N, CA, C and O of each residue as an XYZ file, in Angstrom:
468
protein
N     -92.520     15.659     58.141
C     -92.287     15.094     59.380
C     -90.907     14.924     59.114
O     -90.566     15.096     57.943
N     -89.626     14.481     60.336
C     -88.663     14.262     60.434
C     -88.744     13.579     61.488
O     -89.305     14.008     62.497
N     -88.156     12.331     61.401
C     -88.560     11.478     62.654
C     -86.726     10.541     62.376
O     -86.164      9.926     61.470
N     -86.332     11.110     64.247
C     -84.814     10.916     64.913
C     -84.331     10.431     65.616
O     -84.589     10.757     66.774
N     -83.398      9.428     65.394
C     -83.249      8.528     66.996
C     -81.821      8.685     66.724
O     -81.224      8.420     65.681
N     -81.268      9.259     68.054
C     -79.913      9.053     68.331
C     -79.235      8.000     69.469
O     -79.627      7.819     70.621
N     -78.499      7.590     69.025
C     -77.414      6.866     70.097
C     -76.324      7.527     69.917
O     -75.619      7.619     68.912
N     -76.139      8.346     71.764
C     -74.944      8.765     71.579
C     -73.896      8.524     72.946
O     -73.990      7.787     73.927
N     -73.130      9.260     72.620
C     -72.410      8.725     73.786
C     -71.709      7.383     73.662
O     -70.612      7.711     74.113
N     -71.563      5.746     73.276
C     -71.217      4.901     73.308
C     -69.631      4.708     73.262
O     -68.723      4.804     72.436
N     -69.804      4.379     74.619
C     -67.787      4.560     74.796
C     -67.614      2.765     75.105
O     -68.199      1.881     75.730
N     -66.426      2.931     74.228
C     -66.099      1.240     73.795
C     -64.267      2.037     74.273
O     -63.938      3.201     74.499
N     -63.433      0.668     74.254
C     -62.050      1.134     74.230
C     -62.219      0.045     72.807
O     -63.068     -0.808     72.547
N     -61.219      0.434     72.196
C     -60.752     -0.447     71.233
C     -59.110     -0.702     70.663
O     -58.194     -0.533     71.468
N     -58.830     -1.084     69.343
C     -57.298     -0.790     69.136
C     -57.246     -0.683     67.897
O     -56.675     -1.469     67.142
N     -58.248      0.973     67.387
C     -57.841      1.254     66.167
C     -56.717      1.938     66.075
O     -56.577      2.603     67.101
N     -55.394      2.167     64.940
C     -54.793      3.116     64.225
C     -53.126      2.220     63.790
O     -52.475      1.315     64.311
N     -53.017      2.849     62.909
C     -51.703      3.020     62.092
C     -50.972      2.295     62.975
O     -51.064      1.112     62.646
N     -50.129      2.461     64.165
C     -49.022      2.285     65.443
C     -49.684      0.337     65.640
O     -50.769     -0.236     65.735
N     -48.314     -0.004     65.612
C     -48.515     -1.163     65.906
C     -48.528     -1.128     67.510
O     -49.001     -2.126     68.055
N     -48.011      0.020     68.407
C     -48.884      0.304     69.629
C     -49.817      0.462     69.806
O     -50.121      0.024     70.915
N     -50.831      1.028     69.152
C     -52.332      1.202     69.247
C     -52.909     -0.094     68.837
O     -54.092     -0.299     69.106
N     -52.350     -0.827     68.334
C     -52.627     -2.461     68.215
C     -52.819     -2.986     69.148
O     -53.849     -3.659     69.102
N     -52.047     -3.036     70.483
C     -51.303     -3.767     71.605
C     -52.276     -3.585     72.641
O     -53.045     -4.354     73.219
N     -51.938     -1.876     72.749
C     -52.740     -0.967     73.712
C     -53.791     -0.586     73.839
O     -54.218     -0.348     74.969
N     -54.612     -0.387     72.641
C     -55.763      0.389     72.747
C     -56.097      1.681     72.904
O     -55.074      2.365     72.939
N     -57.278      2.445     73.036
C     -57.660      3.395     73.615
C     -58.870      3.851     73.862
O     -59.760      3.034     73.627
N     -59.159      4.742     74.203
C     -60.705      4.928     74.645
C     -61.117      5.725     73.217
O     -60.425      6.430     72.482
N     -62.402      5.357     73.138
C     -63.411      5.649     71.639
C     -65.162      6.500     72.453
O     -65.659      6.167     73.528
N     -65.445      7.071     71.948
C     -66.436      7.707     71.998
C     -67.062      7.447     70.464
O     -66.540      7.887     69.439
N     -68.695      6.374     70.531
C     -69.162      6.858     69.440
C     -70.902      7.652     69.368
O     -71.822      7.698     70.184
N     -70.747      8.118     68.148
C     -72.426      9.010     68.295
C     -73.140      8.255     67.191
O     -72.414      7.381     66.718
N     -74.394      8.328     66.613
C     -75.252      7.685     65.744
C     -76.699      8.452     65.704
O     -77.517      8.631     66.606
N     -76.712      8.879     64.178
C     -77.505      9.511     63.918
C     -78.700      8.777     63.439
O     -78.149      8.320     62.437
N     -79.858      8.325     63.372
C     -80.512      7.651     62.115
C     -82.446      8.600     61.463
O     -83.582      8.568     61.936
N     -82.047      9.039     60.677
C     -82.711      9.738     60.327
C     -83.888      8.232     59.735
O     -83.416      7.221     59.215
N     -84.890      8.367     59.897
C     -86.228      7.464     60.159
C     -87.771      7.855     60.083
O     -88.136      9.013     60.285
N     -88.908      6.528     59.693
C     -89.807      7.174     59.685
C     -90.765      6.455     60.924
O     -91.819      5.952     60.535
N     -90.541      6.401     61.983
C     -91.624      6.401     63.426
C     -92.792      6.366     63.874
O     -93.085      5.802     64.928
N     -93.771      7.086     62.977
C     -94.879      7.791     62.855
C     -95.935      6.254     64.034
O     -96.395      6.221     65.176
N     -95.848      5.148     62.719
C     -96.545      4.382     63.784
C     -96.010      3.841     64.980
O     -96.664      3.680     66.011
N     -94.710      3.540     64.817
C     -94.215      3.031     66.291
C     -94.879      4.045     67.482
O     -95.195      3.677     68.614
N     -95.013      5.481     66.904
C     -95.123      6.243     68.235
C     -96.620      6.902     68.400
O     -97.118      7.842     69.019
N     -97.137      5.681     67.325
C     -98.853      5.825     67.518
C     -99.016      4.757     68.217
O     -99.609      4.688     69.293
N     -98.534      3.949     67.672
C     -99.398      2.309     68.450
C     -98.254      1.631     69.388
O     -98.181      0.426     69.626
N     -97.246      2.788     69.945
C     -96.459      2.360     71.069
C     -95.477      1.073     70.949
O     -94.996      0.467     71.906
N     -95.308      0.825     69.775
C     -94.819     -0.760     69.668
C     -93.502     -0.909     68.777
O     -93.578     -0.849     67.550
N     -92.335     -1.099     69.420
C     -91.044     -1.679     69.440
C     -90.775     -1.900     68.135
O     -90.080     -1.131     67.470
N     -91.234     -2.822     67.741
C     -91.550     -3.887     66.381
C     -91.399     -2.848     65.076
O     -90.890     -3.184     64.007
N     -91.900     -1.622     65.349
C     -92.655     -0.599     64.271
C     -91.394      0.467     64.030
O     -91.324      1.182     63.031
N     -90.504      0.457     65.004
C     -88.673      1.867     65.040
C     -87.957      0.597     64.309
O     -88.237     -0.348     63.572
N     -86.734      1.247     65.061
C     -85.051      1.095     65.363
C     -84.747      0.720     66.623
O     -85.277      1.625     67.268
N     -84.163     -0.134     67.540
C     -84.291     -0.653     67.932
C     -82.778     -0.107     69.294
O     -81.802     -0.838     69.127
N     -82.661      0.472     69.917
C     -81.184      0.842     70.296
C     -79.758      0.121     70.229
O     -78.662      0.173     69.671
N     -80.848     -0.909     71.598
C     -79.994     -2.199     71.831
C     -79.328     -2.808     70.800
O     -78.171     -3.151     71.042
N     -79.760     -3.022     69.739
C     -79.337     -3.027     68.518
C     -78.141     -2.221     67.242
O     -77.240     -2.597     66.493
N     -78.803     -0.997     67.588
C     -77.824     -0.611     67.407
C     -76.706     -0.096     68.011
O     -75.745      0.435     67.455
N     -76.913     -0.311     69.358
C     -75.602     -0.499     70.014
C     -74.807     -1.488     69.608
O     -73.647     -1.365     69.216
N     -75.504     -2.587     69.713
C     -74.659     -3.957     69.404
C     -73.438     -3.642     68.249
O     -72.227     -3.804     68.403
N     -74.211     -3.100     66.953
C     -73.410     -2.897     65.919
C     -72.193     -2.345     65.904
O     -71.134     -2.759     65.433
N     -72.489     -1.284     66.519
C     -71.683     -0.374     66.960
C     -70.490     -0.928     67.364
O     -69.356     -0.977     66.889
N     -71.132     -1.413     68.554
C     -69.661     -2.900     69.848
C     -69.027     -3.327     69.054
O     -67.850     -2.982     68.947
N     -69.854     -4.626     67.860
C     -68.954     -5.754     67.158
C     -68.384     -4.695     66.347
O     -67.296     -4.745     66.920
N     -68.249     -3.951     65.652
C     -67.612     -3.097     64.326
C     -66.369     -2.778     64.837
O     -65.327     -3.099     64.264
N     -66.424     -1.945     66.255
C     -65.511     -1.544     66.606
C     -64.408     -2.506     67.266
O     -63.219     -2.273     67.480
N     -65.218     -3.737     67.538
C     -64.306     -5.015     68.015
C     -63.483     -5.264     67.158
O     -62.641     -6.101     67.483
N     -63.397     -4.762     65.981
C     -62.418     -5.482     64.625
C     -61.856     -3.731     64.500
O     -62.327     -2.595     64.444
N     -60.086     -4.689     64.505
C     -58.827     -4.041     64.416
C     -58.880     -3.479     62.894
O     -59.099     -4.148     61.885
N     -58.601     -1.952     62.985
C     -58.845     -1.234     61.294
C     -57.555      0.172     61.780
O     -57.529      1.007     62.684
N     -56.881     -0.079     60.941
C     -55.960      1.471     61.289
C     -56.709      2.295     61.180
O     -56.929      2.813     62.275
N     -57.217      2.693     60.450
C     -58.433      3.956     60.390
C     -59.797      4.047     60.661
O     -60.674      3.414     60.074
N     -60.028      5.230     61.991
C     -61.555      5.236     62.181
C     -62.174      5.430     61.329
O     -63.343      5.112     61.549
N     -61.926      5.996     59.947
C     -62.480      6.017     59.062
C     -63.026      4.839     58.129
O     -64.061      4.966     57.476
N     -62.481      4.035     58.123
C     -63.082      2.383     57.957
C     -64.083      2.221     58.617
O     -65.171      2.092     58.057
N     -63.924      2.180     60.316
C     -64.027      1.821     61.436
C     -66.159      2.083     60.702
O     -66.907      1.147     60.417
N     -66.468      3.394     60.631
C     -67.248      4.242     60.583
C     -67.871      3.649     59.491
O     -69.005      3.172     59.530
N     -67.079      3.673     58.427
C     -67.862      3.308     56.792
C     -68.623      1.771     57.274
O     -69.771      1.461     56.956
N     -67.911      1.126     57.906
C     -68.439     -0.338     58.407
C     -69.230     -0.531     58.881
O     -70.028     -1.432     58.623
N     -69.316      0.709     60.244
C     -71.039      0.748     61.189
C     -71.687      1.389     60.114
O     -72.746      0.775     59.991
N     -71.646      2.150     59.394
C     -72.647      2.365     58.402
C     -73.364      2.012     57.364
O     -74.380      2.480     56.852
N     -72.693      1.127     57.131
C     -73.077     -0.258     55.920
C     -74.099     -1.158     56.621
O     -75.142     -1.547     56.096
N     -73.670     -1.463     57.930
C     -74.435     -2.796     58.653
C     -75.347     -1.601     59.305
O     -76.493     -2.048     59.243
N     -75.382     -0.722     59.706
C     -77.047     -0.230     60.002
C     -77.568      0.201     59.068
O     -78.503      0.924     59.411
N     -77.359      0.082     57.185
C     -78.025      0.406     56.936
C     -78.422     -0.903     56.025
O     -79.298     -0.878     55.160
N     -77.647     -2.024     56.357
C     -77.913     -2.821     55.362
C     -79.214     -3.698     56.529
O     -79.941     -4.627     56.177
N     -79.184     -3.162     57.679
C     -80.167     -3.437     59.339
C     -81.186     -3.092     59.583
O     -82.001     -3.582     60.364
N     -81.255     -2.239     58.962
C     -82.605     -1.783     59.255
C     -82.766     -1.053     57.830
O     -82.019     -0.188     57.372
N     -83.691     -1.495     57.353
C     -84.237     -0.743     55.962
C     -84.552      0.539     56.090
O     -84.046      1.447     55.430
N     -85.855      0.726     57.403
C     -86.321      2.201     57.054
C     -85.126      3.328     57.659
O     -85.367      4.245     58.444
N     -84.175      3.086     57.238
C     -83.173      4.579     57.792
C     -83.215      5.075     56.263
O     -82.591      4.568     55.332
N     -84.007      6.075     56.212
C     -83.559      7.344     55.189
C     -82.006      7.732     55.186
O     -81.263      7.084     54.450
N     -81.472      8.782     55.992
C     -79.691      8.627     56.117
C     -79.328      8.301     57.714
O     -80.071      8.213     58.692
N     -78.082      8.176     57.598
C     -77.702      8.702     59.028
C     -76.340      9.145     58.988
O     -75.719      9.135     57.925
N     -75.880      9.494     59.952
C     -74.627     10.451     60.498
C     -73.694      9.399     62.159
O     -74.137      9.497     63.303
N     -72.877      8.830     61.917
C     -72.163      8.173     62.287
C     -70.698      9.130     62.546
O     -69.904      9.490     61.677
N     -70.644      9.376     63.891
C     -69.225     10.169     64.581
C     -68.567      9.218     65.485
O     -69.204      8.571     66.316
N     -66.798      9.091     65.270
C     -66.563      8.520     65.609
C     -65.255      9.663     66.643
O     -64.696     10.591     66.059
N     -64.957      9.361     68.192
C     -64.330     10.177     68.535
C     -62.945      9.078     69.320
O     -62.958      8.196     70.179
N     -61.921      9.690     68.517
C     -60.926      9.028     69.366
C     -60.377     10.205     70.392
O     -60.362     11.427     70.533
N     -59.888      8.840     71.075
C     -59.884     10.253     72.665
C     -57.982     10.121     73.468
O     -57.341      9.315     74.142
N     -57.799     11.344     72.891
C     -55.983     11.423     73.789
C     -55.332     10.261     72.278
O     -54.783      9.160     72.306
N     -55.614     10.899     71.462
C     -54.595      9.981     70.303
C     -53.024     10.291     70.694
O     -52.597     11.218     71.381
N     -52.171      9.049     69.936
C     -51.033      9.142     70.117
C     -49.955      9.881     69.201
O     -48.874      9.605     68.682
N     -51.000     11.185     69.296
C     -49.686     12.245     68.037
C     -49.214     13.401     68.717
O     -49.768     14.199     69.473
N     -48.005     13.299     68.248
C     -47.223     14.936     68.978
C     -48.161     16.306     68.798
O     -48.594     16.911     67.817
N     -48.254     16.484     70.210
C     -48.815     18.073     70.623
C     -49.710     17.368     71.888
O     -49.588     16.271     72.432
N     -50.664     18.487     72.113
C     -51.445     18.116     73.152
C     -52.306     18.179     72.454
O     -52.404     19.199     71.771
N     -53.650     16.747     72.278
C     -54.549     17.374     71.952
C     -55.679     16.072     72.286
O     -55.560     14.883     71.991
N     -56.890     16.822     73.064
C     -57.484     15.915     73.349
C     -58.479     14.956     73.241
O     -58.962     14.384     74.218
N     -59.023     14.624     71.324
C     -59.622     14.284     70.735
C     -59.098     14.301     69.611
O     -58.530     15.337     69.264
N     -59.139     13.113     68.684
C     -59.878     13.415     67.219
C     -61.356     12.556     66.624
O     -61.930     11.689     67.283
N     -61.769     13.004     65.305
C     -63.091     13.008     65.072
C     -63.302     12.507     63.926
O     -62.461     12.861     63.099
N     -64.513     11.458     63.341
C     -64.407     11.780     61.779
C     -66.128     11.471     62.142
O     -66.677     10.964     63.120
N     -66.637     12.027     60.885
C     -67.945     11.781     60.707
C     -68.568     11.785     59.776
O     -68.550     12.818     59.106
N     -69.421     10.599     59.305
C     -70.016      9.898     58.179
C     -71.075     10.685     58.024
O     -71.383     11.193     59.102
N     -72.076     11.148     56.753
C     -73.451     11.497     56.598
C     -73.637     10.449     55.712
O     -72.581      9.978     55.289
N     -74.828      9.855     55.233
C     -75.067      9.004     54.153
C     -76.661      9.134     54.200
O     -77.355      8.523     53.387
C-alpha cells in the first residue's frame, strides 16, 4: 500500500538567482512537496502524531526558501535534506520549485526544478 502526502502550491517571495539584481529585487516562487510515507496508524487512530504534519512541511519550505541561493537546485536539495531528517518515516520525497517570470531573454512563464529521492 502507498501513502502519499502532498503539500502543493506553497507561494513564496524569495531572492534566489545568479544575478545580483535577483538578490535585491526577488521574485515569486511556487513549491510543491510530495512525501511517500506510511500513515496507516494515523488513518486508523485519527492521530496527528502518527503522520507528517503539513504545518511543519510548510515551515521547512518557508525557512529554506528564505536563505538566498544562486540556484533553486541548491534550495531544493536543502529542502529535501531537512524533510528527510525531520521526518524519519519518509520513504521517498519529491520537491518541485517553480520560479515565476525568470529574468531570462525570452517570453518565459516559469522555470522549474524537480528533485526526487
